[in-house]
N, C-alpha and C positions, 0 to 999 in steps of 0.2 A: 355401677362401677364401684360403688362405695360399699359392697358387702363382701370383701375379699375373705375377711376371717370366717364369716358364716359360709360362703359359697366358693371359696377359692377364687378362681380367675372368672367365675362365671358371668359377673356383672359386665365385665369388660369384653368377654368372649362373645356373647350372644349379639350385640351390635356389630361386631366384625364379621360374624357369619352373614348378617343381613348385608353388610357391604359386598361381601363376595358375590352376592346374586346380581350386582349392578353389572351393566353391559361392558363396561371398560375392562373386566377381567376375562372377558371372551370364553367362559367355562361351557362345557357341553351341556345340553339339557339333562342327561342322565346325572352328571355331577351335580347340577343345580338342585334336582329333585333330592339327591342324597344330602344336600345341605340343608334344604327345607325340613327334611325328616329329622336330621340331627339336631336342628335348632328346637323343634318342637318338643323333642325328647329331654334336651338338655333344660328347657324352661320347667318342665315338670320337676326334674331333679332340683333345680334351683329352689322351687317353692318348697320341697320337702326339707332341703338344707336350712332354709330360713326358720322352718319350725323347730328343727333340731337345735338350732343356735340359740333359740330362747330358753332351752332347758339347761340349767346348771350342768356342768360337765361332771360333777359328782353325782348326779342322778341319772345319767344316761346309761343305758344298758351298753356293755362292752361291745356287742355286735353292731350296735348304731354307730358308735365311735369308729369303729373299723371301716364300716361302709361310708361314713361321712368322709373320713380322711382320704379313702380311695377315691371318692368322686372329686374332692378338692385337688389331689395329685393329678388325676386325669385332666381336669380343667386347665391346669398350668401347663400340661404337655400339649393340649390341644391349642391352647393360645399362641405357646411358642412355636408350633408349627405354622399356624396362620400368620404370625408376624414375620417369620422368616420368608413365607411367600409374598407377603406384601412388600417387604423390604426389597426383596430381588426384583419383584415385577415394577416397582416404581423406580428402580434403578436402571432400567433399560432405556437406552437413548430412543427418543422419538424417531419413528420410521418416516423418512423423508423419500421424496421420489428421486431415483438415482439416474444421475446423467453422465455417470462414468463407470468404467469397469470396477474401479475401487469402491465407488458408492454401492454397486450392485452386490459386491462381496460383503460389504458391511451390512447392508440391509438383509442378505441371506443369513449371515451369521446372527443378526439380532432376532429373526424369525425362529432359527433353529433353537437358540436360547430360551425364547418365549415358549415355545412348543415344550421344551424339557421342563420348564418351571411348572406349567399348566398340568402336564402329565404327573408330575411328582404330587401336586396337591390333589389331584384326582386320587392316586393311590393312598395318599394320607387319609383322605376322607373315607374311603373304604376301610382302612384299618381302625380308624377312630369309631366309625359306626359299630364294628365288631366289638370293640371295647365297651362301648356305651351299651349295647345290648347285654352283654354278660353282667354288667353292674346293675342294669334295670332288673333282670332276672333275680338276683340276690335281694334286691329291694322288695320284690313282689313275694319271693319265697319266705322271707322272714317278717313280713308286715310290719316294717319299721314304722310305719305312720301310727299303728296302733300303740306300739311301744313308746314312742315319744310322747304321744298323748297322755297314756297312763302315767308315765314319769312326770309329766308337767303338772299334774294335779296332785302329786304327792304332798302331803301336809308337813312343813317344816316348822319347828318350835322357833319363835321369833327370839333371838339372842339379846334383844334390846329390852326384854322384860325386865332383867335384873336392874336396869337403871332406874326403874320406877320404885324399888324396894330398898335403895341405898339410905343408910342412916344419914341425917344431915351432919352429925358430928365427923362422918367418914369424908364429906365432901371438901374438895380443896379448890381455892380460887374461884369460889362461886358468890362471894359477898358483893364484890363490885358489879358483876353482871345483874344480880338481882336488884341492887340500889339503881342502876341505870334504867332497869326495865319499869321499876316501880315509878320511877322519876317520869318516864315516857308515858306511863299509864294513866297517872294521876295529875301531872302537872302540865304545864305548857299552854300556848293559847291556841294550838292547832284545832282542838275539839273541846267544846264546853264540857265541864265536869259531869254534868249529868247526861250527856249523850253517850250512846253506845260506842265504845272504842275497840278497835282490833289491832294488834300488834303481832308480826310474825318474826320468829328467830329463824335465821337462815344459816347455813354452812354445811360443809361436806360431812360424810359419814364419819363418826368417831370423835366429833369436837364436843359432843356432850349436851346437844340441844335438848334431848329428852330428859336428861338429869336436871338441866337448868329448869326446864318449864315445870318439872314436878315439884321441885324445891320451892319455885315460886307460887306454884298452886297451893301447896301445903301451908304456905306462909300466909296467904291472902284468903283462903277459902272461908274461914270463920266469919270474915267481915261482910259476907254476902249472904243473900237469902237461900242460896242453892249454888251448887257447883257439880261439875262433873269433868273428868280427865277421860278422853276417849282416843285410843289409838285407831288410825285409819289404814295406813299402809298402801301398798301397790295393788292395783286392780281390785279395789274394795267393793263389797257387796253393800251398796248405799242403803238397802233397806235394813240390813243388819247394824250398819252404823246408827241409824235412827233408833232402832230398837234398843241398842246398847245405851244410849244417851238417855232415852225413857226410862230404862230399867234403873240405871245408875242413879236417876233423879228419885227413885222410890215411888214410881207413879202406880201404887196399888189400886187407886180409884179409877185409873184409865184402863180400859180393855185394849191392850196391844195384841191384836190377833195376827196370827201368821198370814191371814187372808187379806189384811190391810196392805194397800199399796203405798208407794213412797209419798204421793200427795196427801193421803190420809195421815201418814205418820208425821208429816210436816205440820199440818193443821193441829194435830194433838199436841205438838211440842210448841207450836205458837201460842195456843190457848193457855198452855201452863206457864209460859215465860212472860206472858204479856204484862203481868202485874208484878213481876219480881225482879229484884236485882241480882243478877246471875253472874257467875264466872265459870266459863267454859274454855278447856284446853283441847285443841284439835291437834293431836300429835301425828306427824309423820305423813303430811300431804304431799302428793306426787303429781297432781296435775290441776289445772285451772278448772276444769269441768266438775270435778268432785267438790271443789270449794264453791263453785257457783251454786250447786244443789244445797249444800249444807247451810250456806249463808241466808237462803230463803226462810229457814226456820228460826234465825236469830232475830227475833223482833227487838225494835228499840221502844222502849216504854218511858225513855227520859229518866230513868232511875239509877243511872251510872253503872250499867253492866260493862263487863270486860270480857274480851275473847282473845286468847293467845293461841296462835298457830305455830307449828315448827315444820320446817321443810328443808330440802337440800337443793331446790330448784329456784333460782332467783325471780323468775317470772311468776312463779306462784306466790311467792312472798310479797312481791308488789302488788298483786291482785288482792291478796288477803288483807292488807293494811299496811300501817307504819312498819318499816323494815328495821330490825336489829340485826347486824351483822355479827355473827359468833366469832369471837376472837380466840385464838390459840392461847394456852397457859403462858403466864410469864416465866422467866428462867426460874425465879424463886419458887413459884407455886408448881412448876415442873418438879423440882428437887423435893419439895414437901411431899407430893403424891408419890413420887418415886421411893423415897425412903419410907414413907407410911406403909406402902404396899410390901415392902420387903421386910422391914424390922419392927413394924407395928409403931407403938406410941414412943418408942425409944430411937425412931428412925434417924433423927438428925445427928446424934452422938455416934451411931454406928456408921453412917455413911460417910463421916469425916476420913474414914480408913480408905475410901474408895474414890475420893473426890475426883482424881484425874480421869479414870476410866469412865465414870459415872457421867462426868461433864460431856465426854464424846458421845456416849450413848444417848443422853438427852438431846444433844444436838441433832441426832438422827431422828429422834421422835418429833421434833419441830413444834413442841408445845401442844401436841394432839393427845388428849387424855386417854383414849383408846390405845394409842401406841405406846405411852408410858406404862400403862397397867399390864399391856401384853408383854412387854420386854422384861418389866419387873417380875411377872411370873415365871420367866425362864431363870431368872437369877436367885430366886429363894433358894436358901441353902448351899449355894455354890461358893467356893473360895475365890479369893482375889483373882488368881490366875486364870480361872475359869471365865471370869467376867470378861477377859480380854479375849479369850476364845470366842465368847458370845459376840462381842463387838466386831471382831474381824469377819465373823460369818453371819452377821446380823440379817435376819430375815424374819418376816411376819407370817410365813405361811409353810414352812418346812417342818415344823415341830409337831409331834403328837401330844398336843396340848389343848385342852378344852377351850381356855381363854382365846387361845390364837385361832382355832377353828371358828369360834364365834366372831373373831375380828374379821376373819375373811368373809364369813357370812354377811356381816353388816355391810362392808364394802361392796360385796358381789350384788347385793339388792341394787345399788346404783348402776352397776355394770350391766346387769341383765335387763334393766329398764330401758337401756339405750336402744335406738334404733340400729339395725345391722350396719348402716353406714358409718355411724359413730362409733360403733364397737371396733370397726377396722382402723379408723383414724386414732382412736385412743390406744389401741393395742401397739400401733406403730411407734409411739413415744417410748416403748421398752427398747428400741434401737439407740436411744440416746443415753449418754452417761448420767450417773446420779449427781445430784447436788450442782446442776447447771441451770442457768436461766436460758430459756429457749425462745429464739426470735420468732415472732408469728409468722412474718413473711417467709423466712426461711423453711419453717415448718409447712406452710400451706403449699409452697412450690415443690416440696418432696412429696406431699400427698398427691399432687397433680401428676408428677412424674411416675409415681407407682400406679397410677390408674384408679385411685380411690374416688376422685371427683369426677361426676359424670358431666360430659359435654353437652350442655343445653344452649339452644339457640337464643333463648331470651335472657340468660345471664352468662358472664364470662366465667371461665373456669377458677380463677382466683377469687372472684366475688362469692362463687358457690361455696368453695372451701373456707373462705372467711365466715360464711354462715355456719358452717360445721364447727369452726373454732369457738365462734361465740355461743353456740349451743353447748358445747363441753364446758365453757366458762359458766353459763346459766345454770347447768346441771351440777356445778360444783366439783367435777371431776378433775379439772385442772384449775389453777388459780394464777391469775396475773399480778405482776409486780406492782405494788402502789408506791409512790404515785405515778399513774399512768396518764400523763398529761398529752402524749403524742399518739397519733393513730398508728403511725407506721414505726414506731420503736416499742411497741408492744412486746413485752417479754412475759413468759409464763413458766411455771414449773409444775412438777407432779410431786406429791407428797411420798416419801418413801414406802409408806404402806401401799398406796395405790400402785407405785411402780412395781412393788413385789408382786402384787396381784397380778398386774397385767403381764409381767414377765412369766409368771407360772402358766398362765392361760396361753400365751404365745408358744411357749415350750410344748404344751401338750397337743397343740394342733400344727406344730411345726411351722409356725408363722414367722419366728425370727430364731436364729441362733446367736447366742451370746457368748463371748470369751472376753473376761476383764481382768484387771490386774491381780485380783485375789485368786485367780486360776479357776474361778467358777465357771462353769459352763452350762448353758441350757440348750441341749439338743439330743437327739436320739441318733446315734451314728448310722443306723441302717436308713434313715430318711435321706432323701434328695434335699439339699439345703437350697432354700430359695433366698434367704436373707441373711447375711453374716454382718455382725457387729463386733468389732474389736475396740476395747477401751484400755488405753495405756499399757498395751502390750507390744512385745516385739513380733514382728511378722513372722520370725523364724519358729516362734512358738506355736503357729497354726498346725493343727493336726493335718494329716494327709486326708482331706476331705474331697468328696465328688463336687466340684464347682461348676460342672458344665451347665447346669440348670439355675446357677445363681442369678438372681434378678437385681439384687441390691448389695454393694459392698460398702461398709461404712467403717472407717477408721478414725478414732479420735485420741489425740495426743499420743500416738505411737512413736516409738524411737527405734529405728532399724533401717539398714540398707537392703534388707532381703524382702522387698515387697513381692507379692506373687505376681507372676507375668500375666499382664492384662489379656493376653491371648487366650488364657484359660477360661475367661468368662465370656462366652459365646453369646448369651442372650441377655446381658447385662442392661438394666434400665437405668439404674442409679449408681454413681460412683461418688462417694463423699469422703474426702481425706481432710479432716479438719484438725489443724495445729499440729501436723505430723512433722517429724524432723527425720530426714534421710541423710544417710552418711553422704558427706560431700556438699550437703546443702541443697541438692537437686532432686526432685522426684522423678521417678522413671514413668514417663508419660509418652515415650515414642511410639507406643503401639496403641494409643487411645484411640486412633482413627479406625481401628478395627472393630471397635465397639459400635457396630452400625445401628443398633437398637437404642442406643444411649439417649436418655431423655434430661438427665440431671447430672451436670459435673460441678461439684463443689469443692473448691480448694482453699477455703478460708484458713489463713494463717499458716500455709504450708509452703516453704520456700520453693519456687520454680524459677528457673532461668527463662524458659521459653515454652510456647506451645507449639505443637506441631504445625508446620506451614499450612498443610493441607486440612486442617481441622475443620474448615468450613465446607469442603467438598466431600468430606468423609461422614460427618455426623449430621445427616439430613433431618434427623428427628430430633435433635437437641432443643430442649425447652428452656433450660436454665443454665447459665455459665456465671459462676461465682469465683472471681480471681480477687477478692479482697486481701490485703495484708500478706501478698505472696512475694513482693519483691519484683514482680513481673514488670518489664520495662514497656513492652508493646503487646497489643493485641495484633496478630497478624492480619494483613488485609483480607484473607480468606474468611475471616469472621463474618464479613458482610454477607457471605453466602448463606448463612444459617437462617433460612428464611421462616422457620418454625420457631425461632427464638422468642421467648415471652418475656425473660428477665435477664439482664445483663448487668452485673455488678462489679465495679472495679474500685480502686482506692488510689490514694496519692501515689505518684510515681509511675502510673500505668497509663500510657496514651493509646488512643484508638488510631489505627493507621487506615482502615478501610472506610468505605463510604456507609455512613451510619444511617443514611436514608433508605437503604435496601432492606433494613430489617423492619419490615412494615408490619409484623405480628407483635413487635414490642409493646408490653404493657408496663413493665418497669425499668428504667435506665438510670444508672448511677455512675457517672463519669468524672475524673479529674482532667484538668488542662485542657479543656475543650477549646480554648482560645488557640491551641496549637495544632488542632485538627483542621485541615483545610474545608472552608465552606461548612463548619459544623452547624452554625446557626440557620443556615439555609436549608440543610438536609434535615434537620430537627423537624421541620414543618411537615414532612412526609409521614411522620410517625404518628398516625392519627388515632392509634389505638392506646396510646399512652395514658396510663393513670397516676404513675408515680414518676416524677422527673426531679433527679438530683444532679446538678452540675457545678463544677468549680472551675475558676478561671483566674488567671492573674492580672489581667487587663480587659477593658472592653471599650473599643473604639467606637466612634459614633455609627459606622457602618455596621458593626457587629449588633449594636443595640437596635437599630432599625430592622435588621434581618431577625433578631430574636423577637421582637414584637409582632412582626409579620408571621412568624412561625407560630407563635402562641396562639394567635387567632385560629390556626387549624386544629388545636389540640382541644377538641370540645369535650373529651372524656377525663380530663385531667382533674384528679382529686387531690394530690400532693404536689406542690412545686417548691423547690428548695434551690435557691442560687446563692452562691458564695464567691466573693471576691477574696481570694487568699492572700493578697497584699496586707501585710500587717501595718502599713503606714496609712492612717486615716486620711492624710492629705491626698493619696492616690485613689481613694475609693472613688468609683465613677458616679456622677450625678447628671443624669440625662433627663430631658424633656421627652414626651412622646408615649409615655406609659399609657396614656388615656387611649391610644389607639388599640388597646386589647382590653377586652371585657370576658371574663370567662363564662362558660355555659352556666345558666341559672341553676342554683341548687346543687351543684357538683362539688365545688372547691370545699375541701376539709382543712387543709394546712397551707400556709403561705409563709415562706421564710426568705426573706431578701437581705442576706447578711454581708455587710461590706459594701452595699449599694446605698447611695442617698437619693430617696425621692424628693422632688420639689414640694410635695404636699401629699396628704392622704389620698389615695386612689378613690375617685368618686363612687366606684361600684362597691366598695367596703361598707356594705349597710346590710341590714336583715333582710331586705327584699331580694337582694342578688346571691348573697352568701349565708343563708340562715344556718347551714350546717358547719360553717368554719368554726374549727375547736381551737386552732393554733395559729398565732400570728406573730411575726417578728419582722419589724421594718424600722429605719431611721428615716426622718424627714427634715428638711431645711426648716420647716416651720410645722408646729403642731398647735391648732387652736382648740380652745374649750369645746367648740362644737364638734370637733373631729372626735374628741373623746366621749362626747355625749352620744354620737352616733355609734361609735364602736362598742359602748356600753349597752346598746340595745341588741347586740349580736346574742341571740339566745343560747347558743352551744358553745360560746367562747369559754375555753378552760385555761388556756395560756396567752399572755399578752406580754411581749416585750417590745417597748416603743421608745424611741430616742428622739429628741428634738435638738437639732443643732443650734437653732436660736433660742434664747431663753424664753421659757413659758411661765406664766404666773402660776401660783399653786392652784391646782384643781380639786374641787370639792365634790366628792360622790354623795349625791343627795339622797337617794332612795334604794331599797333593797332590790328593786326592779333593775336597777343599773348593774351590769356586770354580774347578773344573778347566778351564772354558773362558773364564774372565774376561781380558779384554783391557785393561779401563779401570775404575780404581777410584777414586772421588772421594767424600771423606767428611770431616766434621769429627771423627771417632772416630779415635783413636789405634791404629794396626794394628801388630801385631808378627807375626813369622813364624818357623817352624822350617825346618830343611833340607827341601827338596823342595816347599815351599809355594808357591802361586800360580804354577804352572808355565807359564802362557801370558800372564801380565801383561806389557803394553807400557808403560802409564803410570800414574803413581800420584800421587794428592794426598790429604794427610791429615794430622792433627795429630801433633805429637811434643812430648814433654816432657824437660826437662833431666834427665840421668841415665840415660836409656833407652839400653840398650846396643844398638849397631848400628842403632837406629832402624829395625828392620824388614829392613835389608839384611845379613841372616844369610848367610854363605857357603852357597851351594847353594840358597838361595831366589830366586824371581823370576829365573830365568836369563835370560829374554828382555826383561827391563826396559830401556827406551830413555830414560825420562824421569821424574824424581821431583820433586815439589814438597812440601816440608814446612812446615807452620804451626807454629812453635816458640813454645811457651808459656814466656815467660820469667818468670813470676810467681815473686817471692820470691827471685830469684836475681840477682847482681850481674852487671856486664859481663864479668868474667874468666870466670865459669862459663859464661855464654853463649858466649863466644869458644871455650872449651874444646870444648863440646858441638858447635858448628858446626864445629870442626876435625876432631872425630872423625867427624861425619857425612860430611864431604868425603873423609876418608881411606877410609871405608866404600864410598862411591861409587868411589873411584879404584881399589881393589883388586877390585871387582865384575868378573867375567869379561866382562860385555857392555859395561862403561864407560858407564854411564847418565849423561845430564846432570842436574844437580842444582840446584834453586832452594830457598832457604830464606827464609821470611817470619816475621818475628816479630810476636808480640803480647804484651800484658801486659808491654811492656818498661819497665822503671822509668826508663829515661832518655827516654822518649816525653814531649812535653810536653802532649799532648792530655789532657783530662780525661775523655773519652767512655769508657765501658766497653769496653775493646779486645777483650774475648772475644766481645761481641756484634758488635763491628765485623769481627771475623774470620769469625764465621758469616755476617754479612750479605754481605761480600765473596765469600766463597765460593759461597753460594747464588745471589746475584744474578748473578754473573759465569757461573755455570753455567747460570743460566736463559737469558741471553742468548746464549752460546756454542752451548747445545745447540738452541735454536731456529734458529739460523742453519745448524746442521749442520756447524760448523768443527771445526778441530783442537782438542780439550779443553783443551790446554795452550798455545794460541798466544798467549794474552794474559798468560801468567804471567811473562814476562821483560821 
């Protein structure tokens, strides 16, 4: 199913043909044989299409393109026909023994309808067979398999070669990365100085990895006995790679014969390098297997040799050695490179005339050198007003310019290296607006609804989609927002260059049709539109398109009352209206029930007054319902009939009226005011497929708590559990015993948030033996002991910890680097002290501090990656002078810290404060409540501290 770009709907179509052969459809023998023959023929076509998809579009013969597009369109038409049959067939009422005349009439009518449906599918199968035969005849006549193979072997000049011959004086923003790499190569305690050390530079195409590696090689090469810079690339001839290394090392005394095999070449290289201090750069690695072979030749003679690798793939980088993540250029360096490429040495003075538009252009480039150079090449010699035109129509692939063409080739290397299933998932991102952060969960559920994710028994649809997502991250095709401390608040984005490439490819194969605010469109009017995306447009501007075959309608930030009637979208699977504004404040969803094939209904941020009452009876195949931020007050009772629903997401103000326990397929549930829904906590226990549960309530009575704990025991697949008491009064937060009656399934839980709930103590199963994969933990307890913190510190995957103790807890000292070894964020009202080497990965810290505490945790050698610290300073029994001295010492400690973290200090129990309120409780309330608000929104944990 994940190969739609390559094979149209073929991946989803073939399993459905297999389903038709099952007895429940009661098809005649002749029809079944036709289906078997059709399935076999389409499987052959699918194989051919996969081969074609691996050839760059600009290298394909025009006849091959025409044939491939014809097969894709045919596969869509076949799937539409099959889906229509299946929907109608499954919509028939079960035949029951008739005990009355009315029952007899109803049974007879049912059988006649069933006969008509089966008769129609039989006719459709015959027509489809005829079409498939004609397409196959054209394939055989023109021998497309030969053409595709010939084109695939065409030699293309690698456009990255120029990066190896740049003058060092022309390079911008390279000094700091070179310094950092040299420090990593020759300093530190991780590898003895005489041992062989390997470091890998990783980042997506265009960041300048090759340029950086070559500059570093040129700087260091003379300090070694020998050195070589060898490009590898995709699908390398490993024998040629070793031959190139030996040749570049100038081994005239060695007989490198073409008859030598790889093993012999490795032996030759090992002999030569055994007693030498060498520097080798392996540029552009694409797979772990290639690295695994190359490293056999890299012998370690304890002479201080160094190896540098560059790659776009994180997995390869980790295998190759210490990882250096290539960073985009800073704003200043981007401006320098931009100006130099346009104006030469006088760049800065000239660019002052274009500051406003150049800043906008550079924001588009996102610090990627390749993007900066590409856009600069378009602007050379152009007037100021022309710069604005370029910005308004900015694109990286539409100009007849050699630099731009090279840019597209560099990016396309990564694209064509993807498996077909990932090509489809990546191309789908072109349906989304530019410059937005994309929620991982939302994206995956849309992939599922589109049929890109195969249904496998051994793994769920979402988890399979999550693997695809992680693979695209690993291959640097999409990048996620940092810091990424929450598993389920992962957001990603696509660089504008990559977005332009996938939009161009999507348009060429009629994968997605896009209309945006700049009136740009990517479609061929003669084609049947399968997916339509509107960005910041009025619906009235939609051309008169043929939408009868539309599978996906996506509108983002559209403002108009003239939304197309939903009745036009007969085979729609995905309807997404994100932050749209309809005249009168209400969307036109009264006919949504007619979209009987709908899998995804997303209405995030779009005001709606109500959902159709019968929505649960009409949309039998709906998988995702997202009504967050819509203003919807109630989910109608019929929602309980959506038995195939996998994800239900609502937000504050929306209540569930139906019986939640009927939705037994649910994997993700996010609901508010659950304490107002009858028997919710009892019904919840029936949702045994849940992976993600987020619930909000205003109160929790003892009976509700007992039902909650009992239901949690049934949720053995839960990975993320978030519970929020939305009462803003701490005194009203519930504190119940009995939590020990629930223990999650071993090794499953990743996130636990108990906000607005006081536990009597740390839950006994919160340790490394039960929840080793726990990465996110937030809770408050009546009492927190040092032993509790010591146990939490042993959790190997914990990245985020927010813990509050109601009773006073004496200062806690983090003793070793093994404690909290993965922790990035620590927020607590407990005083934290550190020894040297402690909290090695911590980025941000919020904690208490007392007058007289030495270094306040900022001990030299501790928290080496700390970026921001906020201390709540207890001023009790100390005068203003002592407080000032303490604050001065804290600022000094932050100032001499190697990472120069920003520091914020908040006082409480200040004798000079005029308020009579218990300031210790004020401090605790401010910490906990601000955390609850910030963490729920998924924002920077310290954004509101300043």
